[in-house]
C-alpha positions in Angstrom: 267.6 35.8 -134.3 267.8 39.0 -136.2 268.9 42.1 -134.3 266.7 45.1 -134.8 269.6 47.5 -134.0 271.6 46.3 -137.0 269.0 45.1 -139.4 267.4 47.8 -141.6 264.7 45.6 -143.0 263.6 44.6 -139.5 263.8 48.2 -138.3 261.4 49.2 -141.0 258.9 46.5 -140.1 259.1 47.4 -136.4 258.4 51.0 -137.3 255.4 50.1 -139.4 253.8 47.2 -137.5 255.2 46.8 -133.9 255.7 50.2 -132.3 252.8 52.4 -133.6 250.7 53.4 -130.6 252.8 51.0 -128.5 251.0 48.2 -130.2 253.3 45.4 -128.9 252.6 46.5 -125.3 248.8 46.7 -125.7 248.5 43.2 -127.2 247.4 40.9 -124.4 245.7 41.7 -121.2 246.2 45.4 -121.7 243.4 45.5 -124.2 240.9 44.9 -121.4 241.9 48.2 -119.9 241.2 50.3 -123.0 238.2 52.6 -123.0 235.5 51.9 -125.6 236.9 54.6 -127.9 240.5 53.5 -127.5 239.5 49.8 -128.1 237.6 50.7 -131.3 240.6 52.6 -132.6 243.0 49.9 -131.6 240.9 47.2 -133.3 240.8 49.2 -136.5 244.5 49.8 -136.5 245.4 46.2 -135.7 243.0 44.9 -138.4 244.6 47.2 -140.9 248.1 46.1 -139.9 247.2 42.4 -140.2 245.7 43.2 -143.6 248.7 45.1 -144.9 251.5 42.9 -143.8 252.7 40.2 -146.1 253.6 36.6 -145.2 257.2 37.4 -146.1 257.2 40.3 -143.7 255.6 38.3 -141.0 258.4 35.7 -141.4 260.9 38.4 -140.8 259.2 39.6 -137.7 259.2 36.0 -136.4 263.0 36.1 -136.7 263.2 39.1 -134.4 263.0 39.5 -130.6 260.0 39.1 -128.3 258.3 42.3 -129.4 258.4 41.4 -133.0 257.3 37.8 -132.5 254.5 38.8 -130.1 253.1 41.3 -132.6 253.5 38.9 -135.5 251.6 36.1 -133.7 248.7 38.5 -133.0 248.5 39.6 -136.6 248.6 35.9 -137.7 245.7 35.2 -135.3 243.7 38.1 -136.7 244.3 37.0 -140.3 244.0 33.3 -139.5 247.2 32.6 -141.3 247.4 28.9 -140.4 250.4 28.4 -142.6 252.4 29.7 -139.6 251.0 27.0 -137.3 254.2 24.8 -137.3 256.5 27.8 -136.9 254.5 29.1 -133.9 254.5 25.6 -132.4 258.3 25.5 -132.8 258.8 28.9 -131.3 256.5 28.0 -128.4 258.4 24.8 -127.6 261.8 26.5 -127.9 260.8 29.2 -125.4 264.0 31.1 -126.1 262.6 34.5 -125.1 260.0 36.0 -122.7 256.6 37.6 -123.2 255.6 36.0 -126.5 254.2 32.7 -125.3 250.7 33.9 -124.6 250.5 35.4 -128.1 251.5 32.0 -129.6 248.7 30.5 -127.6 246.1 33.0 -128.8 247.1 32.2 -132.4 246.8 28.4 -131.9 243.5 28.9 -130.1 242.2 31.0 -133.0 243.2 28.3 -135.5 241.3 25.9 -133.3 242.0 22.5 -134.6 243.3 19.2 -133.3 246.7 20.0 -134.8 246.9 23.1 -132.6 246.0 21.0 -129.6 248.8 18.6 -130.4 251.3 21.4 -130.4 250.1 22.5 -127.0 250.3 18.9 -125.8 253.9 18.7 -126.9 254.8 21.8 -125.0 253.2 20.4 -121.8 254.8 17.0 -122.1 258.2 18.7 -122.2 257.8 21.6 -119.7 255.7 20.0 -117.0 258.6 17.6 -116.5 260.8 20.7 -115.9 259.6 22.1 -112.5 262.6 24.4 -112.3 261.3 26.3 -115.4 258.5 28.8 -114.9 257.6 29.5 -118.5 254.1 29.4 -120.1 252.9 26.1 -118.6 249.7 27.7 -117.1 248.6 29.7 -120.2 249.4 26.7 -122.4 247.2 24.4 -120.3 244.5 27.1 -120.2 244.6 27.3 -124.0 244.3 23.5 -124.2 241.2 23.6 -121.9 239.8 26.3 -124.2 240.4 24.1 -127.2 238.8 21.1 -125.5 235.7 23.2 -124.9 235.6 24.3 -128.6 236.4 20.9 -130.0 234.5 18.7 -127.6 237.8 16.9 -126.9 239.7 16.0 -123.7 243.3 16.7 -124.5 243.9 18.5 -121.1 242.4 15.7 -119.0 245.6 13.6 -118.6 247.5 16.6 -117.4 245.0 17.5 -114.7 244.2 14.1 -113.1 245.0 14.1 -109.4 248.6 13.4 -108.9 249.2 13.9 -112.6 251.7 16.1 -114.5 250.2 19.4 -113.4 250.0 18.5 -109.7 253.6 17.1 -109.8 254.8 20.3 -111.4 253.1 22.4 -108.7 254.4 20.3 -105.8 258.0 21.3 -106.2 257.6 25.0 -107.1 258.5 27.6 -104.6 255.7 30.0 -105.7 252.1 29.5 -106.7 251.2 29.3 -110.4 248.2 30.7 -112.2 245.0 28.6 -112.2 244.6 26.9 -115.6 240.9 27.6 -115.5 241.6 31.3 -115.0 244.0 31.1 -118.0 241.2 29.4 -120.0 238.9 32.4 -119.3 241.7 34.8 -120.2 242.3 33.0 -123.5 238.6 33.0 -124.2 238.5 36.8 -123.7 241.6 37.4 -125.8 240.0 35.2 -128.6 236.9 37.3 -128.4 239.0 40.4 -129.0 240.7 38.7 -131.9 237.3 37.8 -133.4 236.2 41.4 -133.0 239.3 42.5 -134.9 238.8 39.8 -137.5 235.4 41.2 -138.3 237.1 44.5 -139.2 239.8 42.6 -141.1 237.1 40.8 -143.1 235.5 44.1 -144.1 238.8 45.4 -145.4 239.0 42.2 -147.6 235.5 42.9 -148.9 236.4 46.5 -149.8 239.5 45.5 -151.9 
């Protein structure tokens, strides 16, 4: 992992793409609390950032901390840069930092293929067998439900059968977990925001 405190290249990318208007904090559920004027401005700024950043610069951000990775994943989602699919899958499975997992899920949901569902499957196979770990199990399962709805598939079914992996994971937890159906709705709303931003991104492409 690259340290933003000692890496001038990463510092420059953070200044340009991560921290403007506290972008890294707004990406996620916070976008739902923006006023219409704020949302419109944020959509334009995010679309422009996703348009301006290069694949090489995104790769550098993915080597940074959670703020950099979270922001990079959102820009990848907006620009539909599916060449980052496998990297995002590896980062999701590694779970070596907080707060970025939902952004990885949004990117995979936006790519929207069976390959993305398989990456979510791999995560759940691993982490639903680890009840002591409270990571991104609920949002990943919600994303898989969303992809099932989009693809007409049933990837999530085996995890949700009575007495199956999800129920077993819940049984030994000390605290309640988010409802996967609630997470599915959240992912759907976040993807709608990405699609809104993508429309602006497409217009930038047409202007060039």
